[in-house]
FIGU-81065 format. One record per residue (C-alpha): residue in three letters; x, y, z. Coordinates in pm, whole numbers, padded with zeros to 5 digits, always signed. Example, Ala and Ser with C-alpha at 12.3 -4.5 7.8 and 13.67 -1.06 7.14 Angstrom:
ALA+01230-00450+00780;SER+01367-00106+00714;
END
This chain:
ARG-01944+02315+00548;PRO-02079+01959+00564;SER-02336+01853+00822;PRO-02201+01643+01112;GLU-02406+01353+00969;GLU-02238+01384+00630;ALA-01894+01406+00794;GLN-01969+01092+00998;LEU-02050+00901+00677;TRP-01689+00950+00566;SER-01569+00719+00841;GLU-01769+00429+00693;ALA-01556+00395+00380;PHE-01266+00570+00213;ASP-01472+00585-00110;GLU-01748+00774+00076;LEU-01491+01037+00167;LEU-01355+01065-00188;ALA-01706+01079-00340;SER-01800+01381-00127;LYS-01696+01728-00246;TYR-01651+01843+00116;GLY-01488+01517+00216;LEU-01234+01544-00061;ALA-01158+01906+00030;ALA-01123+01820+00400;PHE-00899+01520+00326;ARG-00688+01729+00090;ALA-00643+01998+00357;PHE-00546+01728+00606;LEU-00289+01579+00364;LYS-00150+01928+00306;SER-00099+01963+00682;GLU+00096+01635+00672;TYR+00297+01741+00363;CYS+00167+01458+00145;GLU-00105+01617-00068;GLU+00075+01493-00382;ASN-00097+01157-00326;ILE-00452+01290-00359;GLU-00346+01524-00641;PHE-00197+01230-00832;TRP-00507+01017-00769;LEU-00735+01297-00894;ALA-00514+01357-01199;CYS-00547+00985-01281;GLU-00925+00995-01239;ASP-00939+01288-01482;PHE-00695+01114-01718;LYS-00918+00804-01738;LYS-01207+01021-01861;THR-01002+01170-02147;LYS-01147+01088-02490;SER-00907+01236-02745;PRO-00586+01035-02816;GLN-00386+01361-02851;LYS-00508+01484-02512;LEU-00436+01143-02362;THR-00071+01166-02466;SER-00025+01524-02347;LYS-00200+01455-02013;ALA+00009+01138-01965;LYS+00328+01340-02014;LYS+00207+01609-01773;ILE+00122+01352-01503;TYR+00459+01186-01559;ASN+00645+01519-01534;ASP+00450+01635-01227;PHE+00439+01315-01022;ILE+00650+01027-01153;GLU+00990+01128-01287;LYS+01285+01157-01052;GLU+01283+01496-00876;ALA+00931+01571-01007;PRO+00780+01875-00826;LYS+00512+01654-00663;GLU+00693+01320-00680;ILE+00488+01033-00539;ASN+00645+00746-00352;ILE+00631+00444-00583;ASP+00882+00172-00662;PHE+01138+00180-00941;GLN+00970-00095-01149;THR+00637+00089-01154;LYS+00813+00413-01254;ASN+00993+00233-01538;MET+00674+00067-01656;ILE+00499+00406-01669;ALA+00791+00566-01855;GLN+00753+00297-02124;ASN+00372+00308-02129;ILE+00335+00682-02182;GLN+00507+00657-02521;GLU+00182+00492-02638;ALA-00051+00634-02374;THR-00359+00430-02284;HIS-00619+00486-02013;SER-00450+00224-01798;CYS-00089+00346-01808;PHE-00109+00483-01450;SER-00335+00209-01307;ALA-00070+00027-01103;ALA+00065+00350-00954;GLN-00284+00482-00886;LYS-00379+00160-00703;ARG-00063+00184-00489;VAL-00128+00548-00399;TYR-00495+00475-00325;SER-00394+00189-00098;LEU-00133+00406+00074;MET-00392+00679+00142;GLU-00659+00428+00251;ASN-00430+00241+00491;ASN-00213+00526+00624;SER-00354+00876+00572;TYR-00725+00792+00599;PRO-00707+00636+00949;ARG-00498+00935+01068;PHE-00752+01171+00911;LEU-01036+01000+01101;GLU-00838+01037+01426;SER-00752+01402+01360;GLU-00896+01690+01563;PHE-00987+01851+01232;TYR-01218+01562+01139;GLN-01352+01520+01494;GLU-01461+01885+01489;LEU-01655+01834+01166;CYS-01849+01549+01327;LYS-01972+01764+01616;
END
């Protein structure tokens, strides 16, 4: 469990929250309670993807991310526009570290502007700060 001081740091910046192991876990639990944890899962999958060195692994991870989060009726489908989905579908044929960048930025922005403020207002977070 984080100290109240650590928890209070999370309200200073969304990146502070994501950089903290506890913060990430707390935010993930909050998103789960709001039925939108696919956003943080997608963001984390992209962060992991960007660290991938081997070209073979890059291609297989790209396909997995696409199948899990992007394609129509994907089990954890994220809410992104049709153009971005199409662009990704084309890009994963020749997977590069940036093939999910646009979608990841959108999801990050969505979490930062919608979920994050609600998280900071939540009883769950308020309790951690006490």
